[in-house]
N, C-alpha and C positions, 0 to 999 in steps of 0.2 A: 397469158391465156387468151390472147386475141390477135387477129391478123394485124390490126393497127398498132403501131409502136406505142409504148407507154412513155410519155414525155414529161420531164421535169417541168414544174411550174403550171402544168395543166391541172385544173380542178376536177377531182373525182369524189364520189361518195366512198367513205371507208365504213364498213360494217364490222363491228366487233360485238359478239354476244347479241343482245337486243338493241344495241346503240348504233345509230348511223349519224355520221358527222361529215362535213366537208373536209377534204384533205388534199395536200399537194406533196408530191415527191420533190423535195427541195434540192437534193443533191444525190447523184449516183456515186457512191464512194468508189466502188469497183464492181465489175461483173465477175462471175465465177465460172470457170470452165468445169462442167460437171464431170468430165472424164479425168482431168489432171488436177483439179482444184486450184489451178493457176488463177491469179488475180489479173483481170484485164481492165483496161480503161474503156470508158464508153459514155456517150451522152444520152442515149435512149436505150430502152429495152425492147428487143424484138421478140417475136413469138417463141415461147419455150425457154427464154433466157432467164437467168437467175442473177441477182445482184444484192449487195449490201447497200442500203440507202438510208438517208435521213428523210423523215416524213413530218410534215407540219400539219396540225389540225386547227380548225377554227374555234375550238373550245377544249377545255380539259376533259379527259375521260378517265374512268377507272380501268386499270389493266394489271396484269401480272406478266412477268417474263414467260415466254412460251415454255421454257425448260421447267418452270414451276407449276404452270396451269395452262393446259392446252386450250381450254374453253375461253379463258380470258387473256390469252396471249397470241391468238391467231386471228387474222382478219382477212377480209376480201375487199378489193377495190372495184367499184362499179362506175361505169360510164354514165355521166349525168345527163347526157342527151338520149341514150338508147336504153339505159338501165341494164345493159349487158355486163356480166362479170368479166373484168379484163385482167385481173391479177389476184394473187393471194400472198399473204406475208406472215412472218413470225416476228413478234416483238422481242427484242433483246433487252433494251433498257431505255429509260427516258434521257433525253439530252439535258445536260446541266443548264443550258441556256433557258430551257422551258421552266426551270424552277427559279431562275434569277431575274427574269424579265417580267415586269408587271405593268399593267395598264395604269397610267397616271391620270387621275380625275382632274379635269380642268373646269374652272369657274365660268369662263366665257364660252358659250355654246356656238355651234354653227348657225343656229337660228338667230342668235343675237348679232353675229357678224353680218349676216345677210340683211337683217332688219335695219342695221346702221346704214346699209347701202340702198335701202328702199326696194328690196327685191327678194325673191326666193332663190336659193342656190339650185343649180341644175347642171347636168352633164348632157350635152348634145353630141351623140356619138355618130359621126359620119363614116359610113362604110361603103365600099364599092371597089370595082377593079381599078387598077392603075390607068389613068387617063379618063376616068369616068366623069371627073369634074368636081370631086370632093373638095379640094383645096379652094377652087374658084368660088364655089357656092358657100363654103364655110366662111371665107373671107368676106363675102358680101353680107352674110347674116351677121357677122360680128360688127361690120360697119353700121348696119341698120340698128342693131341693139345699142351700140355706142351713141348713135344719134338720139336714141330714146332715153339716154341717161343711165343705161345699165352698165354694170361693172363686169367685164369679161376677160377671158384669156383664151388664146387659140393655140392648141398643141398640134403641130403638123408633123406627119410621119418623117419626111425628109429632114426637117429642121432638128427633130429630136435625135436622129441618127448622127448628127454632127457633134453631139455632146453626150447626153445621158446614155444613149444606146450605141455609141460609136464602136463598142467592142463586140457587137453582135453581127452575125452574118445573116444569111437568108435560108438556112435549113429550117425544117419544121420546128425543131427544138428552139432555135434562135428566134423564130417568129412568135412562138408562144411566149418566150421570156420577154420579147419586145413589148407585147401587149400587156403582160402582167405588170411590168414596170410603169407603163403609161397609165394603166388603170389605177394603180396605187397613187401616182402623182395627181391624176384627175380627182381622186377622192380627197386628197389633202387640199387641193385648190377649192373644191366644193365646200370643204369644211371651213375654209376662209370666207365663205359667203359669196363666192364668185359664180358666174355662169361660165362653164368650161366647155369650149368647143374642141372636140377631138376628131382630127381628120386622118384616119389610118385605114389602109386596105382591110386590116383585121379580118383575114379570110375565113377563120374558123368560128363556128357558132359557139363552141365550148368556151373560148376566150371572151367573146362578146357577152355571154351569159355570166361569166366570172366578173367582168367589169360591172354589169348590171347589179349583181349581188352585193357589190361594195357600196352602192348608193341607196339611200332611203327610197322606199317605194313612192312612185309618183314624181321623182326628180331625175329619172334617167329617160332620155329620148333617143331611141335608135333611129337614125335617118339613113335609109337605104338609097344611095345615089345609083340608080339602075341604068346602066348603059350597056348595050350589047357588045360582046367581045369584038365583033367586026368593026364597030364604030370606035371603040377605044383604041384599036390598032390603027385606024385611020388618023386619029388625033396624035398619037405617039410622038409628041414634040421632043421627048427626051431620047428617042431612039431605042427604048428598052425592049419593046416587042420585037423589033428587028433583030436585036442581039440574041434574044431568047429563041427566036425561030432559027437562027443560025447556030444555035448551040453554044454561044459565047456567054450566056447568062443562065445559070442553072437555078432551079427551084423558083421559077417566075410564075406568079399567080395567073391562072388562066391558060398557061401554056403547058408547063410540066409540073405545076403544083395547083391543087384545086382551090376554087372559091365556093364557099358554102353560103348561098344567098339567105338573107333573113327570112324567117317563116312568118313572123308577125311584127314587123317594125311599127313604131309609132307613126313614122312618116315614110312614104314610098314616093320617091321623085323619079319619074321616067324622063330622062334628059332628052329623049327624042321627041317629046311632046311639050317641053317647056324650056324656054331660054333661062340662063343662070339667074338673071335679075328676077324673073317671074318665080322661079323656084325658091329663091331667097325670101321673097315676099310671102310666099305660101308658108314657109317654115316659120317665119317670125309671127305671122298671123296665128298659126296653130299653137305655138308655145305661149303666146300672150293671152290666148282665149281663156276666159274664166279666171284670169289672174294667176295662172299656174306658175309664172315666173315674173 
């Protein structure tokens, strides 16, 4: 019901009756040709398309199958950034895994793990165009935190694609899944009491918000490494912009795929006004202020 594709792994609001919860389409089982009822494969849903999907919610809800109760078996999906309705659905049944997988309570908390390390857990999320300087600045920040005795780990976009995310391409759907996986990993590492530095283009606000929602309030720092596209292209040490301009590299952020700049990041670093070392000092000073980490 929207011009923008509905993408698996992207977080939406699901409204059913008077209840509204966070939801993700985890799997498009198949799309349905409305004229022939033929089942078709697909990774995203475009305007007016219909599909059978698995949906995951952030909490249990009461519902009935739509065939038994239309009021408690029908729902709408809402864009979390714009509050626009993007889709509608009918519930058939609950997945068996939802009934068999339970949260296991643990005696050792994330706070206890962090206290043992003499710090507070946190996630520093570096976002910006390719070539903006994210990895360079994040690496400097980690070195400075290490010198101060902090326990850290740095997740870099290129490095993660060599292992955990090597099965993903660069379509919008794959980019969304790329960030979903990294956000979940960063949450686990923060739960271990670490200061996690995440250096990813992460071009979409919706996925950066999803990552923020996973982390306790006050422990997520969005760091916008702001570099004009013209300057990022000049730096182009990997030759990626050149390939994108020549049509050899599709879905490249800033060329034929959009970058949605943060609206209210905790830290805004304009690289045309600060050298990497100075930017790193500013970031460290800001996150250490008032003992935040």
